[in-house]
C-alpha positions in Angstrom: -1.5 -25.7 1.1 -1.0 -28.1 3.9 -3.5 -29.9 6.1 -6.9 -28.4 6.5 -10.2 -28.8 8.4 -13.7 -29.0 7.2 -17.1 -28.0 8.6 -20.5 -29.0 7.1 -23.0 -26.1 6.7 -26.8 -26.8 7.0 -27.3 -27.6 3.3 -24.6 -30.3 3.4 -21.8 -28.3 1.8 -18.4 -29.0 3.3 -16.1 -25.9 3.6 -12.4 -26.4 3.8 -10.5 -24.0 6.0 -7.3 -23.4 8.0 -6.5 -21.2 11.0 -3.0 -19.9 10.7 -1.3 -18.4 13.8 -3.6 -20.3 16.2 -1.0 -19.9 18.9 -2.2 -16.3 19.2 -5.8 -17.3 19.9 -7.2 -15.4 22.9 -4.4 -12.8 22.7 -4.8 -11.0 19.4 -7.8 -10.1 17.3 -8.4 -12.8 14.6 -8.4 -11.7 10.9 -10.7 -13.5 8.4 -9.4 -13.4 4.8 -12.3 -13.6 2.3 -11.1 -14.4 -1.3 -12.6 -13.1 -4.5 -13.9 -14.8 -7.6 -11.8 -17.8 -8.8 -9.8 -17.7 -5.6 -8.7 -20.5 -3.3 -7.3 -20.1 0.2 -3.7 -20.6 -0.8 -3.8 -17.5 -3.0 -3.4 -15.3 0.1 0.2 -16.6 0.6 2.7 -15.2 1.6 0.5 -12.3 3.0 -1.5 -14.7 5.2 1.5 -16.3 6.8 3.0 -12.9 7.5 -0.1 -11.6 9.2 -0.3 -14.9 11.1 3.0 -14.2 12.8 1.1 -11.9 15.2 -2.6 -13.0 15.2 -4.9 -15.9 14.2 -5.8 -15.8 10.4 -8.7 -17.7 8.9 -8.4 -18.7 5.2 -11.0 -20.9 3.5 -12.3 -22.1 0.2 -15.7 -20.9 -1.0 -18.2 -23.6 -1.8 -17.3 -25.5 -5.0 -13.7 -24.2 -5.0 -10.4 -25.8 -3.8 -11.1 -28.5 -1.2 -14.7 -27.3 -0.5 -17.7 -29.2 -1.9 -21.0 -28.0 -3.3 -24.4 -29.4 -4.3 -25.5 -29.3 -7.9 -28.7 -27.6 -7.0 -27.5 -25.1 -4.4 -28.8 -21.4 -4.7 -25.5 -19.7 -5.6 -25.8 -16.1 -4.4 -23.8 -13.7 -2.4 -26.1 -14.4 0.5 -25.4 -18.1 0.2 -21.6 -17.4 0.4 -22.1 -15.0 3.3 -24.1 -17.6 5.2 -21.4 -20.1 4.5 -18.9 -17.8 6.2 -21.4 -17.1 9.1 -21.6 -20.9 9.8 -17.9 -21.3 9.6 -17.3 -18.4 12.1 -20.0 -19.6 14.4 -18.2 -23.0 14.6 -15.0 -21.4 15.6 -16.6 -19.6 18.5 -14.7 -16.3 18.1 -16.4 -13.5 20.0 -14.6 -10.6 18.2 -12.9 -10.6 14.8 -11.8 -8.5 11.8 -12.6 -9.1 8.1 -10.5 -8.5 5.0 -12.5 -9.1 1.8 -11.0 -8.9 -1.6 -13.2 -8.2 -4.7 -16.1 -10.6 -4.5 -14.9 -11.3 -0.9 -15.5 -7.7 0.0 -19.1 -8.0 -1.2 -19.5 -11.2 0.9 -18.1 -9.3 3.9 -20.7 -6.6 3.5 -23.5 -9.2 3.1 -22.3 -10.8 6.3 -22.7 -7.5 8.1 -26.2 -7.1 6.7 -27.5 -10.6 7.7 -29.1 -9.2 10.9 -31.3 -6.9 8.7 -32.4 -9.6 6.2 -36.0 -8.9 5.2 -37.3 -12.5 5.6 -34.5 -14.3 7.5 -32.8 -11.9 9.9 -29.8 -13.6 11.4 -28.1 -11.9 14.4 -24.3 -12.3 14.4 -23.0 -14.2 17.5 -19.7 -12.3 17.2 -18.6 -8.7 17.0 -16.9 -7.5 13.8 -14.7 -4.6 14.9 -12.7 -3.9 11.7 -13.3 -4.5 8.0 -10.8 -4.1 5.2 -12.6 -3.8 1.8 -10.0 -4.3 -0.9 -10.6 -3.7 -4.6 -14.4 -4.1 -4.2 -17.6 -2.2 -4.4 -20.9 -1.4 -2.8 -23.1 -2.1 -5.8 -22.8 -4.1 -9.0 -20.6 -2.9 -11.9 -22.6 -1.5 -14.8 -19.6 0.0 -16.7 -18.7 -2.5 -19.5 -15.1 -1.5 -19.3 -14.8 -3.3 -16.0 -15.6 -6.6 -14.5 -14.1 -10.1 -14.8 -13.6 -11.1 -18.4 -12.5 -14.5 -19.4 -10.1 -15.3 -22.3 -11.7 -17.1 -25.2 -11.9 -20.9 -24.7 -11.2 -23.1 -27.7 -14.1 -25.5 -28.4 -13.9 -29.2 -27.5 -11.7 -30.9 -24.8 -8.9 -28.6 -23.9 -5.3 -29.8 -23.6 -3.3 -28.9 -20.5 -1.4 -26.2 -22.5 -4.7 -24.7 -23.8 -6.0 -24.5 -20.2 -2.8 -22.9 -19.0 -3.0 -20.4 -21.9 -6.6 -19.4 -21.0 -5.7 -19.0 -17.3 -2.6 -16.9 -18.2 -4.6 -14.6 -20.5 -7.5 -14.2 -18.0 -5.2 -13.6 -15.0 -3.5 -10.7 -16.8 -6.4 -8.5 -15.9 -5.6 -8.9 -12.2 -2.5 -6.7 -12.9 -1.6 -3.7 -14.9 0.2 -4.3 -18.3 3.5 -2.9 -17.1 3.6 -5.2 -14.1 2.5 -8.2 -16.2 5.3 -7.5 -18.8 8.1 -6.8 -16.3 10.7 -9.6 -16.6 11.3 -9.4 -12.8 7.7 -10.7 -12.3 7.7 -13.6 -14.7 8.7 -16.2 -12.1 5.9 -15.1 -9.8 3.4 -15.1 -12.7 4.3 -18.6 -13.5 3.7 -19.6 -9.9 0.3 -17.9 -9.9 -0.8 -19.4 -13.2 0.3 -22.9 -12.2 -1.7 -22.6 -8.9 -4.6 -21.3 -11.0 -4.9 -24.6 -12.8 -6.2 -26.5 -9.9 -9.4 -26.5 -7.8 -11.3 -23.9 -9.8 -14.2 -25.4 -11.7 -15.3 -23.1 -14.5 -19.0 -23.8 -13.8 -18.6 -22.6 -10.2 -16.6 -19.5 -11.4 -19.4 -18.6 -13.8 -21.9 -18.8 -11.0 -19.7 -16.6 -8.8 -19.6 -14.1 -11.6 -23.4 -14.1 -11.9 -23.8 -13.8 -8.1 -21.4 -10.8 -8.0 -23.5 -9.0 -10.7 -26.9 -9.5 -9.1 -26.5 -8.5 -5.4 -28.5 -5.5 -4.2 -27.7 -3.9 -0.8 -30.2 -1.0 -1.2 -29.8 1.3 1.8 -28.4 -1.3 4.2 -25.1 0.6 4.6 -27.1 3.1 6.7 -27.7 0.4 9.3 -24.0 -0.3 9.9 -22.6 0.7 13.3 -20.0 3.4 13.3 -18.3 1.4 16.0 -17.1 -0.9 13.2 -14.1 0.6 11.5 -13.6 0.3 7.7 -10.5 0.6 5.6 -10.9 0.8 1.8 -8.0 -0.3 -0.4 -8.3 0.5 -4.1 -5.9 0.9 -7.0 -5.8 3.3 -9.9 -4.6 0.5 -12.2 -7.4 -1.9 -11.4 -8.8 -3.3 -14.6 -11.7 -5.1 -12.9 -13.1 -2.7 -10.3 -13.3 1.0 -11.1 -11.4 3.5 -9.0 -14.5 5.2 -7.5 -15.8 6.7 -4.2 -18.9 4.4 -3.9 -17.7 2.7 -0.7 -16.6 5.9 0.9 -20.0 7.4 0.0 -21.9 4.4 1.3 -19.8 4.2 4.5 -19.0 7.9 5.3 -16.7 7.1 8.2 -14.7 4.6 6.1 -11.0 5.5 5.6 -9.1 5.2 2.4 -5.7 3.6 2.9 -3.4 6.6 3.2 -0.4 7.3 1.0 3.1 8.1 2.4 6.2 6.5 3.8 5.0 5.7 7.3 3.9 2.3 8.6 0.3 1.8 7.6 0.6 3.8 4.4 1.1 2.9 0.8 3.6 4.7 -1.6 0.8 5.5 -4.1 -2.4 4.1 -5.6 -0.8 2.9 -8.9 -1.5 -0.8 -8.4 -3.8 -3.4 -9.9 -6.5 -5.7 -8.8 -4.3 -8.3 -7.2 -3.1 -5.7 -4.6 -1.0 -8.0 -2.3 1.3 -8.7 -5.2 2.3 -5.0 -5.4 4.8 -3.5 -3.0 6.3 -5.5 -0.2 4.4 -8.1 2.0 5.7 -6.3 5.1 4.3 -3.0 3.9 0.8 -4.6 3.5 1.2 -6.3 6.9 1.8 -2.8 8.4 -1.3 -1.4 6.7 -3.4 -4.1 8.3 -1.7 -3.9 11.7 -1.9 -0.1 12.0 -5.6 -0.2 10.9 -6.5 -2.9 13.4 -5.2 -0.6 16.2 -7.6 2.2 15.2 -10.7 3.2 17.1 -13.7 5.3 16.1 -12.3 8.5 17.5 -8.9 8.1 15.7 -10.6 7.3 12.4 -12.8 10.3 12.7 -9.9 12.6 13.5 -7.9 11.2 10.5 -10.7 12.4 8.2 -10.8 16.0 9.5 
């Protein structure tokens, strides 16, 4: 990635971020992209740049990842990560915005929405969240041992560069389905993704992310969400990390599952893996986001009838 900015949150952690498409500020609704476990802000490319052609897009590194810092003794929880995002958004001064959270990022997005209802430290949001895309994520921790992030075996001792690359390559395979991963046409892109995955991703921090993503508990907080906030759920049948279930649609009854079809805003089918933006065409996903961001409560309700 290119140049970036930093803000310091109350515990001293510095968060690295970029606002793409800033020329659209004040004209179009900003979209906040919240990455998942192991991710850095550059992983959203080229999707983020395509969205930024028509609206501001915030990308950032979670604490301890990429160009963001972290303290050795920080309480590493989903709430910590959500409050990081809260302070970042507060510093930007946006009054209305949309969220797109992928995997662990979708859990963080939900936790951000629940901050006003925190049992001991309720935190009102100084901005309105009008639309939320929850991609390849869930409303409660995974208990099915067939799913979840699983890391490839790590050889003992100091790893060579080739050994590290092999571990990253083997681990990343679960982000896709076996057919996509084996397709010769995708090998160049896989090499790019694996090479990018070698930098800015401390294993200790990733293990703490994994622990945090397995210990959150939202209870009945979904019932407190406003139906004025629109939700779009993106999930794939070939996801090897998050099960293809109805938990989000049950927890948020007015949420809309991304529709299938050939029109703008629709996907051809649900046969895609965890790393959703690598499937289909970037322009197709841009249309999904743009069509969704134009919906209102009445339109979403009508679409479910």
